[in-house]
NUVEX-431510 format. One line per 5 residues: number of its first residue (from 1); their letters; for each residue x, y, z of C-alpha. Coordinates in steps of 0.5 Angstrom, whole numbers, plus 2048, in hexadecimal, padded with zeros to 3 digits. Each point is the difference from the previous one (the first is absolute). Layout:
N
NUM = a = X,Y,Z | ...
END
This chain:
225
1 = msnir = 88E,7D7,80C | 7FD,801,807 | 7F8,801,802 | 7FD,806,7FF | 7FE,801,808
6 = lmlvd = 7F8,803,800 | 7FC,803,806 | 7F9,800,7FF | 7FC,806,803 | 7F8,7FF,800
11 = dhqvv = 7FB,801,806 | 7FC,7F9,7FD | 804,7FA,802 | 7FC,7FC,7FB | 803,804,7FB
16 = rtglk = 807,800,803 | 7FF,7F8,800 | 7FE,7FF,7F9 | 806,805,7FE | 805,7FC,804
21 = sflqt = 7FD,7F9,7FD | 801,803,7F9 | 806,804,800 | 804,7FA,804 | 7FE,7FB,7FA
26 = qpdfe = 805,805,7FC | 807,7FD,800 | 804,807,802 | 7FB,803,805 | 800,7FF,807
31 = vvaea = 7FB,804,805 | 804,802,806 | 7FB,804,804 | 7F9,802,800 | 7FC,806,803
36 = gngqe = 7F9,802,801 | 801,808,800 | 805,805,7FF | 803,801,807 | 801,7F9,800
41 = aiala = 803,800,7F9 | 805,805,802 | 803,7FC,806 | 800,7FA,7FC | 803,802,7FA
46 = letrp = 806,804,804 | 801,7F9,804 | 800,7FB,7FA | 802,805,7FA | 7FC,7FC,7FA
51 = diiim = 802,802,7F9 | 7F9,802,7FE | 7FA,802,805 | 7F9,7FE,7FC | 7FC,806,803
56 = dismp = 7F8,801,801 | 7FE,807,801 | 7F9,800,804 | 802,7FD,807 | 7FE,802,807
61 = emdgl = 805,804,805 | 805,802,7FA | 7FE,7FF,7F8 | 805,7FE,7FB | 801,807,7FE
66 = eatrq = 803,803,806 | 804,7F9,801 | 803,801,7FA | 802,807,801 | 803,7FE,807
71 = lkekw = 803,7FA,7FD | 804,804,7FB | 802,805,805 | 803,7FB,805 | 802,7FB,7FB
76 = pqvtv = 801,804,7F9 | 802,7F9,7FC | 7FA,7FD,802 | 7FC,7FE,7FA | 7F8,800,800
81 = laltv = 7FB,7FD,7FB | 7F9,802,802 | 7FB,7FB,7FF | 7F9,803,801 | 7F9,7FF,7FF
86 = hedkf = 800,808,7FE | 800,801,7F8 | 800,807,802 | 804,806,7FD | 801,803,807
91 = yfmkm = 803,7FA,803 | 804,7FE,7FA | 803,807,800 | 801,801,808 | 803,7F9,800
96 = leaga = 806,802,7FB | 801,807,803 | 801,7FC,807 | 805,7FC,7FC | 7FD,7F9,7FE
101 = sgylt = 804,7FD,7FA | 7F9,7FD,7FD | 7F9,800,801 | 7FB,7FA,7FE | 7F9,7FE,802
106 = kqaas = 7FD,7FA,803 | 7FC,7FF,7FA | 807,7FE,7FC | 802,7F9,7FE | 805,7FC,804
111 = delvq = 805,800,7FA | 800,808,800 | 801,800,808 | 806,7FC,7FE | 802,804,7FB
116 = aihtv = 800,806,804 | 804,7FD,806 | 805,7FE,7FB | 800,807,7FD | 801,804,806
121 = akghi = 805,7FB,803 | 804,802,7FA | 800,808,802 | 7FB,802,7FB | 7F9,802,801
126 = ylqpa = 7F9,7FC,7FE | 7FA,804,7FF | 7FA,7FB,7FE | 7FF,802,7F9 | 7F8,802,800
131 = larwl = 802,805,806 | 807,803,7FD | 7FC,804,7FB | 7FE,805,805 | 808,802,800
136 = ledyq = 7FF,801,7F9 | 7FA,803,800 | 802,805,805 | 806,802,7FC | 7FB,801,7F9
141 = hlies = 7FC,804,804 | 806,805,802 | 802,800,7F9 | 7FA,802,7FE | 7FE,805,805
146 = pspek = 806,803,803 | 7FF,803,807 | 801,807,802 | 806,7FD,805 | 804,7FD,7FB
151 = peegq = 800,804,7FA | 801,7FD,7F9 | 807,801,7FF | 801,7FC,807 | 7FC,7FA,7FD
156 = avgle = 804,800,7FA | 806,7FE,804 | 803,7F9,7FE | 805,7FB,801 | 805,805,7FD
161 = alsar = 800,804,806 | 803,7FB,804 | 807,7FE,800 | 802,7F8,7FF | 801,7FF,807
166 = ergvl = 7F9,803,802 | 7FD,7FC,7FA | 803,7FA,804 | 7FE,802,807 | 7F9,802,7FD
171 = emvaq = 7FF,7F9,7FD | 801,7FD,806 | 7FC,804,804 | 7FA,7FF,7FB | 802,7F8,801
176 = glsny = 7FE,801,808 | 808,800,802 | 801,804,807 | 806,805,800 | 804,7FA,804
181 = eigek = 7FF,7FB,7FB | 802,805,7FA | 806,802,804 | 802,7F9,800 | 7FF,7FF,7F9
186 = lnlsh = 804,806,7FE | 805,800,806 | 7FE,807,802 | 7FD,802,807 | 7F9,800,801
191 = ktiar = 800,808,802 | 803,801,7F9 | 7FB,7FC,7FD | 7FB,804,804 | 803,806,7FD
196 = hreri = 800,7FE,7F9 | 7F8,7FE,801 | 7FF,807,802 | 803,803,7FA | 7FC,7FC,7FC
201 = mnkln = 7FA,802,803 | 802,807,7FF | 802,7FF,7F9 | 7F9,7FD,7FF | 7FC,804,804
206 = mhsrt = 7FD,7FA,804 | 7FF,7FF,807 | 7FF,7F8,801 | 802,7F9,7FE | 7F9,7FF,7FD
211 = elvkf = 802,806,7FB | 807,7FD,7FF | 7FD,7F9,7FE | 7FB,804,7FB | 805,804,7FD
216 = airtg = 805,7FA,7FF | 7FA,7FC,7FD | 7FE,805,7FB | 807,801,7FE | 801,7F9,7FF
221 = lisle = 806,800,805 | 7FC,7FA,803 | 7FA,7FB,7FE | 7FB,7FD,803 | 801,7F9,801
END
């Protein structure tokens, strides 16, 4: 099995050095690039094409949120794992919306970081269990207090509203795969996957990837690892 090629993005060199030293003790990890801000990260990522980018959020010049958004636009197949000091719901949700496949705080144990990398490398989503509750709490709030924009009958829509193909696409979207990656797995064009994704969102009355992830967790289509 080939090594998982990693890129470290953090504005503190001492953090990058410590991370690199630890990660390279793992038999299947290889650190191929480092960056100190979002702008540098985009340029280096497009040049070195790492398997996973471990992304800090608060950085000068360009933060991790904007860097993740731009990377997903320029290179949809990229996998981003947020590693940050922010144990904060705002940043948690914003990084998922930007396209991150995982979120971990720097207080996490080293073995949890290893687990997170292996999880997102397989195309799944990794959410630190202590933080993943926010997704479930949001759904519980929606169930208990339906908003005027989403009537009760709309919120009652479940997996039965989707075709077998749409369920498969939704599962892979919720796992963090891009339209290109899903298309490769299903032998379909990324444009066809985009149309499936649009139909899914219309049927479920949802407007973002974060909402789709929440729905997939609530209905048991995917589980938090």
